[in-house]
N, C-alpha and C positions, 0 to 999 in steps of 0.2 A: 650196923644199921646207919650209923652217922656217915660213915664214908660212903655208902651208896648214896644217902640223900644228897651229899656234897657234890658227888659226881653226877648225880641227875640232874642237880642245879646248874653245875658246870656245862654240861651237854645242853640243857634248855637255852642258856645263856649264850651259848657259842652259836646255837641255831638261829637266835635272834641277831647275833652279830652278823653271821653270813647273810641272813636275808637282807639286813641293811645295807651290807656291802653291795649285795645284788643290786638293790635299788639305786644306790649311788653310782654304780657302774652303768647300769642302763641309762640314767640320766646323762652321764658323762659320754656315753657312746652316740646317744641322739645328738648331744652338742657337737661332738666331734664330726657327724656327718653333716649336721644342717648348717652350722655356722659357715665353713667354706662355701657351702652350696648357695648359702644366702648372701654372702658378700659378692661371690661371683656373679650371682643374678642381679644383684644393685649396680655393680661396676664393670662387669665384664673384663676385669684386671686381674692378671697372675699377681701382680704386685700386693694389692688390696688382699689376696687370698692368703699370700704368704704372710702378710701382716698379722692376720688373724692366728695362723699357726705361731708365729713368733709371740704374740700376745699371751696365747695360752700356756706357752712353755716358760717364758721369761721369768715369773714370779718365783719359781724355784730358785733361779740363780740369785734373785734379790732378797727373798727372804727365807731362804732354807735354813741358814744357820740360826736365825732368831727363831724360827719355828721349831725347830728341834730343842734347842734349850729350853724354850718355855714348856713345851709338851712333857719334858721330863721333870717339870716343876709343879705344874698346875694339874687339876683334876681333868684327866683325859676325856671322862665321859660328858661331863659338862661342857667341855670345849668342842667335842664332836657334835653334840646335839645343837648348841649354838650356831655352829658354822654351817651346818645342814639348814638351818632356817634362814641364815643370812643369804646363802645362795639361792634358796628358792624365792625370796623377795627379789633379788637382783635380776634373776633370770626372767620373772615375771614382767620386766619392765620392756622387753622386746616385743612379745605379742601386744602389749597394751599400746606401745608406740607405733607397732605396725598398723593396728586397727584405727589409730588416729591418723594414718597416713603420713607420718613425720620420721619413720625409721630411716637412719642414715648409715653409711658403712663405718665412720668413725665410732658411732654409737655402739655398732656390733663389737668392735674391736675393743672398746672400753669395757663393755660387759665380759668378754672374753678374759681380759686382764684381771678384773676384780674378781669374778668368779673362781679363777685358777689361782689367785691369792688366797682365798678362803680355803681352796683345796689343798695348797701347800701345808697350812697350819692343821687342817684336818688330817692329812697324811701323816705328817710327824707323829701326831696323836695316835693314829692308827698303828704305826710301826712299833709303838711300846705297847698299844693295848693288846695286841693278839698274843705276845708271848706271855704277858702277865694273865691274861683269861685263861690259856690251855696249858702253860707251863713248857719249859724247853724239851721235856721228854715227849710231847705230843706235838711239836711245833711242826716238824716236817709234815706229817699227816694232815694236821690242821690248814698248813699253807697250800698243800696239794689240794685239799678239798675246797678251799677258797679259790685259788686260781683255776681250778677245774669248773667250778660252778660260774664264775665271772666270765671265763673263756667262752662258755655256751651262750651267754648274754652277746658277747662280743662277735659271736659266730651268726646268731639269729637276727639281732636287733639293726645292724648296720643294713642288711639287706631288706628287711621290713621298712625301715626308716626311708632308704633310698626309693622303695615302692611308694610310700606315702608322699614323699617330696614330688613326685610326679602329679600327685593329685591335690595336695594341700600345700598352703605356702610354709616353707621352713620356719618362718617367724612364728606361725601358729603352733609348730609341734614343740617349740620351746617351753610351751606351757606344761608339757609331759614333765620337763625337769624340775619345775616347781613343785608338781605333785610328788615326784619320787623324793625330792629333798626332804618334803614333810613327813612321807612315809618312813624314810630311813630315820629322821630324828626320833619320831615316835618309838621305832624298834630299839634304838639306843638307849632311850630314856627307860625302857622296860627291863634293861639287864640289872640284875641285883648283885653279880658278883662284881670284884673290884677290877677295874682296868688299870689302875694307876697306885702308886705309893707317893703322893703329892708331897713335896718338900717345900717349906716356907722360902719365899724370896726377900732377902733382907736389903737388897739394893742391886743396882745395875753392875757392880763389880762382880758379884756372885754370877750373874748372867754371862758375863764376858769370860769368866773362868770356866764356866760350863761349856761354852762355845770351844775355847781352847782345848779343854780336856777331849772333846769330841774329834777335833781336828788332829790331836796328837795320837789318839788311837787309830784313826783312819789311816793316817800317814805312816804311822809306826809298824802296822801289821802288812808286811810286805806283799802278800797274796792279793788282801783287799785292795791295796793301793794300786797294784797293777791292773786288776779287773776292772776298778772303778774308772781309770785312766783311759783303758782300752774301751770300755763300755761307753765313754763319752764319744769316742769316734765313731761308734755304732749309732748312737744316737743322731748324729749329724746327718746320717745318710737316711735314717728313718724320718727326721725332721723334714729333710728336702722331698721325699716322697709325699708326705701328708701335705706340704705346702703347694705342691704342683699335681697333685692327683687330680683335681677337678679340670684345670686347664689342659692336663696331659690326655685325659679322656676326651675333652672336647677337640682339641686341635691335632692330636695324633691318631686317636682312635676312633674319631667321628662319633663319640657318644655324647649327646647334648646334656647339658645340666639339668635340664628338666623333661620329664616325659620319656625317659629312656630307661627301661629296667635293668639294662646293662651296667649301668652305674651302681646299683644295688649290689650286683655280683661283685664289682671292683671292690667296693667296701667291705665286703664280707671276707676277702681272702685272707687278710692277716688273722682274723678269729679262726678261720679252719685251720691255719698253721699253729696257732697257739693251744688249740684243743689237742693237735697231736703230740706237741712238744710237751704238754702237762702230763701226757700218758707216758712218754718214753723217759722223760728227764730223771726220775728216780732211779730207774734201772741203769741208765747211763752213769750217772754221778756214783753209783754203788760199786759199779764195775771199773770205772776209769778213775773218779776222783774229779773234784771241781777243775782242777788246774788243766788236767788232760781234755775234759769236756770242753772247757773254753778255748784250747788251742785247735780243736777239731771243727767246733761249730763256727767260729770267726770266718774262716775261708770259705765255707759253705754259705754263710749269710752273704759275703761278697759276690759269690757266684750268683746268688738268687737275685741280688738287685741289678746285676749286669744284665741277666737275662730278661728283668723287667725293661731295663733301659732300651735293649735292642729289639724287643718285640713290636711286631707292627699290627698283629690281630689281637683282638680283645680277648680270646680265648687262651691263645699262648701267653699273654701278660698276666692273665689269672692264674694260669698253672704256675708261672714262674714266681708270682706274688706269694702263693700259698707255700711253695718251696722257700721262699725268703722267710715268710713268717714262722715256718718250724724252725729254721735256724737261728732266726732273730730271737724268737721267744725262749728258746733254750739259753741263749747268750744272757738275757735278761734275767729269767728266773734263777739260773746257776748262780749269778752274781750276787743277786738278793739273798737267796737261801743261805749261801756259805757266810755272808756277812753277818746274817741274824744268829745263825748257830755259833760263831765265835765271839760275839759281842757281848757283855756282861749286862744284865738286865737294867742297871741303873744308867747305862748309855744307849740303850736301844733307840730311843727317839733321835739323840743327837748324832750318833754314828751313821744310823740309816737315812736320815733326811740329809746329812752333809753328802754322803755317799751319792744320793739320788740327784742332789743339787749338783754335783760335778758331773755325774754320768748323763743325767736327763737334762737337768736344769740349764747346764751351759750346752750340751749338744744339741738339743732340740730346738732352740731358737736359734741358735748359730747356723744350724743346717737350714731351717725355714727361711732366715734372713739371706743366706748364701744363695740359697736357691731361687729366691725371689728375685734378687738383684741380677743374678746371671741369666735368669729366663728373660727378664725385661731387657736387659742389655744385648742378648743373642736374638730374642724375638722368637725363642723356642723353649718350651718347658722341658724338652729333653736335655737342654744344656744345663739347666738348674740341677736336675736330679744327676746328671755326671759330675758336676761338682762335689756332691755328696759322696759319690762312688770314690772319688779321688781321696777324700778324707777317711773313708772307711778302710780302703787300702793300707794308709799309713798306720791305721790301728792293727790291722792284720800282721804287718811286718813288726810292729812294736811288740806284740804279743809273742812272735815266734823267736824274735831275738832276745827276749827278756829271759835273763837266767833265772830269775824268781819262780816263773811258771814253770821251764823246763825241770827245774830242781824238783818242785813240788810234784810235777807229773811223774818224774822218776821215782820219787819216793813211794807214790801209791802204787806205781807199777811193780 
């Protein structure tokens, strides 16, 4: 009877956790759509639009190591609740300033940086919370459920947000983020199961030692190390696309940043691909293993972004973006799930945050900055995306010449 009650409590708490993550992702997706549109409406500049994308990704590079070490030491539940509420407060400044007629592009960039800094610490706690909550034996199923549900949000919400942007100011839509942050905080606070085994921190020296331990594990596990480095090149390409999407839609496809529902379709493409990827990936890894999946998905991801780059009609670009979304999401989920499966529980936050810091926190802002600079220099957003394609090509080559991945693929085969 006791085991049944414990399992019921665990399932109930996992449901709260899932709903909290859905709310958080909903708010994040709304931001991802509205912030670039908002800045482009304010400035008409591809450079400022790229600056927002870079500001959203840069905190992972700056704070990733510290966040992972702290999340393995502190109470993760309290940490996540506090950060949700902080993000809600900061985001609320955008619609309030807009109503006062004082909103500027630098303000939006600062808000993007601050909120994503909070997200870095939240994400670090989240990486360790899920394995602790469900146990490693249920981790794959739990992560698939989490990713499947959040990708539904990523499929539906960008399109709806794109439609709303045609009617309502993007600044006003950011009030939604404040509400989702509060809702997520309340759900997380209601969880009764432990999300952590906090350890006391007696000084900065212990924190530095924790960071080093996480780095040693990440660098010492050859498959994780290679997948992380290759994943960084993939993030450069995706960062370039996010940075130039709105200018690309406007200048290449003739899709205006306001009042054109086709923009909503473009924002939905990656979510469609992610939905498909979340369905097929478990079967792919079971059949081929993580290394072989990476080797096959990366060239397909490269093909997808090339098709986006050369597309001239918005329907063809959407189809190519969906294809890219499938291959890209397979690359991302494959790397994360393998890392979590092989990582000890006491290192989950440090190792996973460090891996994400390198793969996404380095790649995404680099891709955004590169695309923005090249787009401004060339006067064409396609040139910025092409720069990201070149970096992704180097990652595909790196993966295929890597003896680590080829040996791991051969062992599974």
